[in-house]
MIGUVEX-865818 format. One line per 2 residues: their letters; for each residue x, y, z of N, C-alpha, C. Coordinates in Angstrom, 2 decimals. Atoms other than C-alpha are relative to their C-alpha. Example, Ala and Ser with C-alpha at 12.3 -4.5 7.8 and 13.67 -1.06 7.14 Angstrom:
MIGUVEX-865818
as> 0.89 -1.19 0.00 12.30 -4.50 7.80 0.90 1.20 0.00  -0.82 -1.19 -0.06 13.67 -1.06 7.14 -0.77 1.09 0.73
END
This chain:
MIGUVEX-865818
mt> 1.33 -0.02 -0.62 -2.71 31.52 -4.97 -1.00 -0.67 -0.95  0.99 0.72 0.80 -5.53 29.22 -6.15 -1.34 0.71 0.09
lv> 1.30 -0.65 0.04 -8.75 30.89 -7.25 -1.08 -1.08 -0.06  1.09 0.98 -0.05 -11.78 28.83 -6.26 -1.28 0.68 -0.46
vq> 1.22 -0.57 0.56 -14.84 29.59 -8.37 -1.15 -0.97 0.26  1.16 0.83 -0.30 -18.16 28.26 -7.09 -1.07 0.19 -1.07
tl> 1.16 -0.11 0.88 -21.05 27.46 -9.40 -1.14 0.63 0.80  1.16 -0.59 -0.67 -24.40 29.10 -8.64 -0.62 -1.00 0.97
se> 0.56 1.03 -0.86 -25.66 25.81 -7.23 0.82 -0.17 1.27  -0.87 0.13 -1.16 -22.64 25.57 -4.92 -0.16 1.18 0.96
qi> 0.21 -1.19 -0.84 -23.18 29.14 -3.69 -1.31 -0.11 0.79  1.29 0.17 -0.67 -26.83 28.39 -2.93 0.11 -1.07 1.08
fs> -0.21 1.10 -0.95 -25.82 25.13 -1.23 0.66 0.52 1.28  -0.72 -0.52 -1.16 -23.37 26.95 1.07 -0.88 0.93 0.82
lv> 0.84 -0.97 -0.70 -25.83 29.71 1.90 -1.12 -0.69 0.79  1.12 0.68 -0.67 -28.76 27.41 2.71 0.53 -0.90 1.11
rd> -0.59 0.85 -1.04 -26.52 24.99 4.62 0.32 0.82 1.24  -0.33 -0.84 -1.15 -25.28 27.83 6.83 -1.26 0.42 0.75
ri> 1.25 -0.40 -0.66 -28.86 28.94 7.51 -0.59 -1.14 0.82  0.52 1.16 -0.72 -29.89 25.42 8.51 0.81 -0.26 1.26
is> -0.88 0.33 -1.12 -26.88 24.80 10.73 -0.08 1.06 1.09  0.06 -1.08 -0.99 -27.16 28.20 12.42 -1.37 0.08 0.69
gk> 1.34 -0.03 -0.57 -30.85 27.60 13.14 -0.88 1.09 -0.57  0.81 -1.04 0.63 -32.04 30.49 10.96 -1.19 -0.62 -0.75
ip> 1.13 0.78 0.52 -34.16 27.87 9.18 -0.23 -1.12 1.01  0.17 0.94 -1.11 -35.60 25.86 12.09 -0.25 -1.44 -0.45
tn> 0.28 1.42 0.20 -35.86 22.09 12.36 -1.47 -0.22 -0.35  1.35 0.38 0.47 -38.91 20.58 10.60 -0.66 1.05 -0.87
sa> 0.58 -1.03 0.86 -39.45 23.79 8.61 0.02 -0.45 -1.46  0.04 0.26 1.44 -40.50 23.47 4.99 0.86 1.05 -0.72
ir> -0.76 -0.93 0.85 -38.19 25.02 2.39 -0.95 0.54 -1.05  0.91 -0.64 0.95 -40.38 27.47 0.48 0.80 0.38 -1.24
qd> -0.88 -0.17 1.15 -38.73 27.15 -2.90 -0.29 1.27 -0.79  0.34 -1.21 0.74 -40.62 29.97 -4.64 0.54 1.23 0.71
al> -0.44 -1.16 -0.77 -39.88 32.44 -1.85 1.51 0.08 0.06  -1.46 0.01 -0.11 -36.26 31.35 -1.49 0.65 0.38 -1.33
aa> -0.53 -0.34 1.31 -35.61 31.52 -5.23 -0.13 1.50 -0.28  0.22 -1.43 0.21 -37.11 35.02 -5.33 0.95 0.82 0.86
el> -0.90 -0.72 -0.91 -35.07 36.14 -2.32 1.43 0.01 -0.52  -1.38 0.12 0.48 -31.82 34.88 -3.84 0.17 0.49 -1.42
gv> -0.08 -0.46 1.38 -32.69 36.05 -7.34 0.52 -1.07 -0.95  -0.46 1.12 0.83 -32.13 32.60 -8.87 -1.20 -0.77 -0.52
sk> 1.05 0.88 0.50 -34.14 30.11 -10.89 -0.09 -1.24 0.88  0.20 1.18 -0.83 -35.46 26.90 -9.40 0.98 -1.14 -0.33
ip> -0.88 1.11 0.39 -33.00 24.67 -11.30 1.22 -0.09 0.91  -1.16 0.11 -0.90 -29.81 25.54 -9.35 -0.44 -0.14 1.46
lr> 0.49 0.14 -1.37 -31.90 25.81 -6.17 -0.31 -1.46 0.30  0.32 1.42 -0.21 -33.21 22.25 -6.59 1.27 -0.84 0.08
ea> -1.28 0.72 -0.06 -29.66 21.02 -7.28 0.63 0.14 1.38  -0.57 -0.25 -1.32 -28.50 22.62 -4.04 -0.78 -0.75 1.08
la> 0.82 0.69 -0.99 -31.43 21.19 -2.06 0.21 -1.51 -0.04  -0.27 1.44 0.12 -30.75 17.71 -3.43 1.32 -0.36 0.68
rl> -1.28 0.23 -0.67 -27.14 17.98 -2.21 -0.16 0.07 1.51  0.23 -0.13 -1.44 -28.34 19.11 1.21 -0.73 -1.23 0.55
eq> 0.64 1.25 -0.41 -30.56 16.04 1.34 1.03 -1.11 0.10  -1.06 1.01 -0.04 -27.55 13.85 0.51 0.87 0.16 1.24
dg> -0.82 -0.27 -1.18 -25.67 15.53 3.37 -0.77 -0.19 1.31  0.77 0.29 -1.20 -28.47 14.66 5.78 -0.62 1.19 0.69
ll> 0.57 -1.19 -0.63 -29.67 18.20 6.42 -1.48 0.19 -0.37  1.39 -0.14 0.44 -32.95 17.97 4.49 -0.62 -1.38 -0.22
ls> 0.78 1.17 0.39 -35.67 15.39 3.93 -0.96 0.43 -1.10  0.98 -0.32 1.04 -37.79 15.29 0.80 -1.21 -0.91 0.16
qa> 1.25 0.74 -0.08 -41.43 14.21 0.84 -0.76 0.21 -1.29  0.71 -0.06 1.27 -43.41 13.39 -2.27 -1.13 1.02 0.07
nr> 1.04 -1.03 0.15 -45.62 16.30 -3.35 0.00 1.06 1.11  -0.05 -0.99 -1.08 -44.57 18.30 -0.29 1.32 0.79 -0.01
gf> -1.26 -0.72 0.09 -40.98 19.29 -1.05 1.00 -0.38 1.08  -1.10 0.26 -0.94 -38.00 19.60 1.30 -0.29 0.60 1.37
fv> 0.13 -0.44 -1.38 -37.99 19.90 5.09 1.34 -0.14 0.71  -1.24 0.09 -0.78 -35.17 20.55 7.56 -0.08 -1.22 0.90
rp> -0.01 1.25 -0.76 -34.24 17.22 9.10 0.18 0.28 1.49  -0.13 -0.24 -1.44 -34.73 17.11 12.88 1.29 -0.58 0.56
ln> -1.13 0.57 -0.73 -31.83 16.58 15.25 -0.47 -1.31 0.62  0.43 1.27 -0.59 -31.84 13.02 16.51 1.15 -0.74 0.66
ad> -0.99 0.70 -0.82 -30.05 10.82 19.01 0.76 -1.05 -0.80  -0.68 1.03 0.78 -29.27 8.07 16.48 1.15 0.59 -0.81
ev> -1.06 -0.65 0.77 -27.29 10.50 14.34 1.17 0.37 0.90  -1.06 -0.31 -0.96 -25.35 11.67 17.39 0.85 -1.24 0.28
ee> -0.72 1.24 -0.29 -24.44 8.07 18.21 0.94 -0.36 -1.14  -0.81 0.41 1.16 -23.19 7.37 14.70 1.14 0.97 -0.27
vy> -1.00 -1.00 0.39 -21.37 10.63 14.01 1.10 0.13 1.04  -1.03 -0.20 -1.02 -19.61 11.04 17.33 0.83 -1.27 0.22
al> -0.79 1.23 -0.08 -18.59 7.36 17.45 1.05 -0.04 -1.11  -0.96 -0.05 1.10 -16.95 7.81 14.04 1.08 1.05 0.24
rl> -1.00 -1.03 -0.31 -15.27 11.02 15.11 1.02 -0.52 1.02  -0.91 0.54 -1.01 -13.82 9.22 18.12 1.00 -0.98 -0.61
kl> -0.90 0.96 0.65 -12.33 6.56 15.84 1.06 0.69 -0.85  -0.86 -0.60 1.00 -10.74 8.99 13.39 0.72 1.28 0.44
ep> -0.52 -1.36 -0.20 -10.23 12.52 14.67 1.17 0.08 0.99  -1.12 -0.14 -0.94 -7.99 12.08 17.76 1.35 -0.44 -0.60
da> -1.25 0.47 0.60 -5.36 10.04 15.88 0.46 0.93 -1.10  -0.36 -0.91 1.08 -5.47 12.39 12.89 0.60 1.29 0.55
vg> -0.53 -1.23 -0.61 -4.93 15.43 15.13 1.39 -0.26 0.58  -1.31 0.34 -0.55 -2.05 13.68 16.88 1.07 -0.09 -1.08
ea> -0.96 0.12 1.11 -0.35 12.81 13.59 0.27 1.35 -0.64  -0.17 -1.31 0.61 -0.96 16.29 12.20 0.91 0.89 0.84
sk> -0.83 -0.83 -0.88 0.75 17.85 15.24 1.48 -0.23 -0.25  -1.41 0.32 0.24 3.99 16.13 14.23 0.55 0.74 -1.22
va> -0.47 -0.58 1.27 4.12 17.84 10.83 -0.49 1.42 -0.22  0.54 -1.35 0.15 2.37 21.17 11.42 1.12 1.03 -0.13
td> -0.97 -1.07 0.21 4.33 24.16 10.10 -0.37 1.22 0.83  0.31 -1.24 -0.70 4.54 27.61 11.62 -1.25 0.66 -0.59
ad> 1.19 -0.57 0.65 1.94 28.74 9.06 -1.25 -0.74 0.45  1.13 0.79 -0.49 -0.36 25.89 10.13 -0.38 0.42 1.42
kr> 0.25 -0.38 -1.40 0.03 26.94 13.77 -0.63 1.38 0.09  0.63 -1.33 0.03 -0.80 30.56 12.96 -1.45 -0.10 -0.44
aa> 1.38 0.18 0.48 -3.89 29.43 11.04 -0.89 -0.57 1.09  0.79 0.59 -1.09 -5.05 27.33 13.99 -0.28 1.02 1.08
rl> 0.20 -1.05 -1.00 -4.54 30.24 16.38 -1.07 0.99 -0.47  1.00 -0.92 0.55 -6.56 32.54 14.11 -1.39 -0.62 0.03
al> 1.29 0.70 -0.03 -9.31 29.91 13.87 -0.59 0.00 1.41  0.49 -0.01 -1.38 -9.54 29.69 17.66 -0.41 1.40 0.43
da> 0.36 -1.39 -0.34 -9.54 33.49 18.03 -1.37 0.36 -0.58  1.29 -0.30 0.64 -12.43 33.75 15.55 -1.14 -0.70 0.72
ld> 1.02 0.75 -0.75 -14.36 31.06 17.44 -0.31 0.69 1.32  0.21 -0.67 -1.30 -13.85 32.88 20.75 -0.79 1.29 -0.17
va> 0.74 -1.24 0.26 -15.11 36.16 19.26 -1.47 -0.32 -0.25  1.39 0.37 0.30 -18.23 34.46 17.87 -0.73 -0.49 1.23
an> 0.64 0.51 -1.22 -18.91 32.75 21.21 -0.54 1.13 0.86  0.41 -1.15 -0.80 -19.25 36.21 22.75 -0.89 0.99 -0.75
td> 0.71 -1.03 0.78 -20.90 38.11 19.89 -1.06 -0.54 -0.95  0.93 0.50 1.00 -22.73 35.85 17.42 -0.08 -1.52 0.07
kt> 0.12 1.44 -0.23 -23.83 32.39 18.54 -0.32 -0.78 -1.28  0.37 0.71 1.23 -25.14 31.57 15.06 1.22 -0.45 -0.79
qv> -1.21 0.35 0.73 -21.54 31.37 13.80 0.87 -1.02 0.73  -0.86 0.84 -0.82 -20.19 29.16 16.58 0.19 -1.39 -0.61
gk> -0.13 1.34 0.57 -20.94 25.83 14.87 1.00 -0.04 -1.14  -0.91 -0.05 1.16 -19.16 26.79 11.65 1.44 0.26 0.43
ln> -1.36 -0.34 -0.42 -16.17 28.30 13.45 0.60 -1.07 0.90  -0.48 1.16 -0.75 -15.93 25.35 15.82 0.56 -1.05 -0.96
ra> -0.49 0.93 1.04 -15.61 23.14 12.74 1.31 0.49 -0.59  -1.22 -0.54 0.60 -12.99 25.47 11.27 1.20 -0.21 0.92
fh> -1.11 0.22 -0.93 -10.88 25.21 14.43 0.40 -1.48 0.02  -0.32 1.44 -0.03 -11.14 21.41 14.62 0.73 -0.41 -1.28
ms> -0.63 0.39 1.27 -10.23 21.09 10.94 1.39 0.61 -0.14  -1.34 -0.59 0.06 -7.24 23.43 11.36 1.03 -0.89 0.69
lv> -0.90 0.93 -0.69 -5.78 20.77 13.66 0.22 -1.29 -0.79  -0.07 1.23 0.81 -6.31 18.03 11.05 0.70 0.24 -1.34
rp> -0.44 -0.23 1.37 -5.39 19.65 7.72 1.50 -0.17 -0.25  -1.43 0.20 0.28 -1.58 19.60 8.13 0.37 -1.45 -0.30
lh> -0.25 1.42 0.27 -1.86 15.81 7.85 0.18 -0.27 -1.49  -0.08 0.13 1.46 -2.29 16.19 4.05 -0.37 -1.40 -0.49
rq> 0.58 1.26 0.49 -4.23 12.93 3.73 -1.43 0.33 -0.37  1.24 -0.61 0.44 -7.12 14.07 1.62 -1.24 -0.81 0.31
vt> 1.18 0.83 -0.30 -9.48 11.12 2.10 -0.36 0.12 1.48  0.22 -0.12 -1.45 -9.04 11.24 5.88 -0.57 1.36 0.34
iq> 0.45 -1.37 -0.27 -9.49 15.02 5.93 -1.44 0.19 -0.44  1.36 -0.16 0.52 -12.63 14.87 3.78 -1.02 -0.71 0.86
ii> 0.93 0.75 -0.85 -14.24 12.20 5.96 -0.21 0.71 1.33  0.11 -0.69 -1.29 -13.47 14.05 9.19 -0.75 1.31 -0.16
er> 0.72 -1.26 0.21 -14.72 17.33 7.72 -1.49 -0.26 -0.18  1.43 0.33 0.17 -17.98 15.69 6.64 -0.64 -0.28 1.35
ln> 0.53 0.29 -1.34 -18.46 14.38 10.19 -0.14 1.28 0.82  0.07 -1.27 -0.72 -17.72 17.84 11.58 -1.13 0.89 -0.52
ii> 1.12 -0.76 0.57 -20.22 19.42 9.19 -1.32 -0.47 0.61  1.22 0.54 -0.61 -22.94 17.10 10.48 -0.07 0.39 1.48
se> -0.06 -0.34 -1.43 -21.80 17.81 14.06 -0.36 1.45 0.28  0.26 -1.42 -0.21 -22.24 21.56 13.55 -1.39 0.25 0.57
ry> 1.38 -0.23 -0.44 -25.98 21.30 14.08 -0.17 -0.31 1.49  0.13 0.40 -1.39 -25.39 19.77 17.51 0.82 0.86 0.95
vg> -0.82 -0.86 -0.85 -22.88 22.35 18.74 -0.87 0.95 0.81  0.89 -0.92 -0.70 -25.62 24.85 19.57 -0.77 -0.69 1.11
kh> 0.73 0.76 -1.02 -27.61 22.20 21.42 0.91 -0.32 1.18  -0.93 0.35 -1.06 -24.55 21.13 23.36 0.32 1.19 0.90
le> -0.38 -1.18 -0.76 -23.80 24.70 24.44 -1.17 0.67 0.72  1.18 -0.60 -0.65 -27.35 25.37 25.71 0.17 0.13 1.52
pa> -0.16 -0.15 -1.45 -26.57 24.60 29.40 1.09 1.01 0.35  -0.95 -1.02 -0.43 -24.76 27.40 31.22 1.34 -0.62 0.38
gr> -1.34 0.42 -0.40 -21.02 27.06 31.68 0.76 -0.78 -1.04  -0.70 0.83 0.98 -20.25 24.94 28.66 0.86 0.82 -0.96
dd> -0.86 -0.88 0.81 -18.89 27.90 26.67 1.39 0.09 0.60  -1.29 -0.14 -0.68 -16.15 28.34 29.26 0.79 -1.29 -0.06
ra> -0.68 1.29 0.07 -15.36 24.64 29.33 0.56 -0.26 -1.38  -0.44 0.20 1.38 -15.16 24.48 25.54 1.22 0.86 -0.30
hs> -1.14 -0.88 0.25 -12.83 27.48 25.45 1.27 -0.56 0.65  -1.17 0.54 -0.71 -10.49 25.95 28.06 0.56 -1.23 -0.70
eh> -0.45 1.22 0.67 -10.38 22.61 26.25 0.63 0.32 -1.34  -0.57 -0.36 1.30 -9.77 24.22 22.86 1.39 0.63 0.15
la> -1.30 -0.64 -0.23 -6.93 26.34 24.24 1.05 -1.03 0.37  -0.94 1.06 -0.38 -5.30 23.29 25.83 0.36 -0.87 -1.20
ll> -0.26 0.77 1.22 -5.67 21.36 22.57 0.99 0.73 -0.90  -0.88 -0.77 0.87 -4.02 24.14 20.59 1.43 0.02 0.53
el> -1.33 -0.08 -0.58 -1.10 24.44 23.00 0.75 -1.32 -0.14  -0.64 1.31 0.15 -0.37 20.70 22.99 0.32 -0.30 -1.46
wa> -0.16 0.25 1.44 -0.82 20.48 19.22 1.16 0.81 -0.56  -1.06 -0.88 0.50 1.45 23.45 18.50 1.37 -0.42 0.51
ag> -1.26 0.47 -0.57 4.09 21.93 20.76 0.42 -1.37 -0.55  -0.33 1.30 0.60 4.01 18.70 18.73 -0.15 -1.17 0.94
ks> 0.18 1.09 -0.97 2.89 16.61 21.70 -1.14 -0.90 -0.48  1.02 0.75 0.73 1.08 14.08 19.58 -0.85 -0.91 0.89
ee> 0.77 0.92 -0.83 0.08 11.51 22.20 -0.92 0.75 0.96  0.80 -0.78 -0.95 -1.11 14.14 24.68 -1.19 0.67 -0.69
vs> 1.10 -0.68 0.67 -3.16 16.08 22.14 -1.03 -1.00 -0.53  0.93 1.03 0.45 -4.67 12.89 20.75 -0.90 -0.45 1.15
al> 0.78 0.43 -1.17 -5.75 11.82 24.24 -1.00 1.08 0.43  0.88 -1.09 -0.39 -7.19 15.25 25.01 -1.15 0.17 -1.00
mr> 1.06 -0.09 1.00 -9.09 15.37 21.71 -1.01 -1.12 0.18  0.92 1.13 -0.22 -10.53 11.94 22.42 -0.93 0.30 1.18
nh> 0.80 -0.35 -1.17 -11.71 13.15 25.83 -0.97 1.13 -0.31  0.82 -1.15 0.38 -13.04 16.41 24.37 -1.24 -0.45 -0.78
ia> 1.12 0.50 0.80 -15.20 14.60 21.80 -0.90 -0.91 0.83  0.77 0.94 -0.81 -16.25 11.89 24.27 -0.90 0.72 1.00
mt> 0.82 -0.75 -0.97 -17.46 14.44 26.83 -1.18 0.68 -0.69  1.10 -0.60 0.76 -19.49 16.27 24.20 -1.04 -1.06 -0.36
fe> 0.85 1.13 0.35 -20.90 12.93 23.05 -0.89 -0.38 1.19  0.75 0.40 -1.19 -21.95 12.02 26.61 -0.99 1.09 0.41
dl> 0.92 -1.10 -0.32 -23.45 15.48 27.23 -1.23 -0.03 -0.91  1.11 0.03 0.94 -25.56 15.20 24.08 -0.92 -1.18 0.26
rk> 0.82 1.15 -0.36 -26.73 11.72 25.04 -0.95 0.35 1.15  0.81 -0.36 -1.16 -27.94 13.07 28.37 -1.08 1.00 -0.37
qf> 0.99 -1.00 0.41 -29.66 16.03 26.71 -1.14 -0.64 -0.78  1.06 0.67 0.76 -31.54 13.79 24.29 -0.86 -0.87 0.91
ds> 0.75 0.81 -0.96 -32.51 11.45 27.14 -0.94 0.88 0.80  0.81 -0.95 -0.77 -33.77 14.45 29.11 -1.17 0.52 -0.82
dh> 1.05 -0.48 0.89 -35.71 15.78 26.12 -1.08 -1.06 -0.19  0.95 1.10 0.21 -37.30 12.37 25.55 -0.86 -0.21 1.24
aa> 0.74 0.16 -1.25 -38.26 12.09 29.22 -1.03 1.11 0.17  0.93 -1.13 -0.14 -39.84 15.55 29.15 -1.22 -0.15 -0.92
is> 1.09 0.21 0.95 -41.89 14.68 26.06 -0.93 -1.12 0.47  0.77 1.17 -0.43 -42.99 11.36 27.56 -0.79 0.25 1.28
a> 0.63 -0.26 -1.32 -43.98 12.89 30.90 -1.45 0.49 -0.15
END
C-alpha cells in the first residue's frame, strides 16, 4: 500500500477546489483570503500557493490589487474542453476495457454506486463522483500521460455537470447511460463502449451549448 502525504498547500488546494466545483463558493465571488485563512487555521503563504494553482487550473482569476475571483462558467470553455474529451476519452475507455481486471471492474462498480447515491442525496458531490466514475473506466489503460490529460479535462468539466443536470429528467438519462457504459466496458466490448462514450459526451456537449445559448438569449432580451 502506498501512503500519499499531501502538503498543506495541496490540502488547501483540494478543499477550495471542491468548494468551487460544488458551487459552495459561487461564480464571480471574491476569495476572502483573511477569512479563509482564519477558517482553515493556516497562514497566507500556503493559501496563496493553493490559489495560484487554482488559477492555473482555470478555476480562479486574479486581478491586480483585488485578489482572486471564481472564474465564471463560459461557452468557450465548454467548446474547448468537450471537443478535447471527444477526441481522447472514448478511445481510451475502449482500450481500457480490453485490459480491465476484476479489481478494476469492482472499482468502477463502486464508483457508479457512489455517484448514484450522491445523485439522490447530495447534489454538491455529483460533479466529483461523476469524474471518479469516468476515470475508473480510463485508469486500467495505464498510460499515465493520457490518463492525466483526460483527468484534467474531467476536472474542468466538473463545474458544468451541475449546470447540465439542471433540467428535469437528465439525472435519469445520465444514470441509464452510465449503467450501459459500465456493462459494455466490463464485458470488454471495446468498440461498443467507445461509441457509447462518444455519444454520451457529445449529447452532454450539445445540451450545454443549448443551455448557454438560452442563457445568452435571456440576458439579451
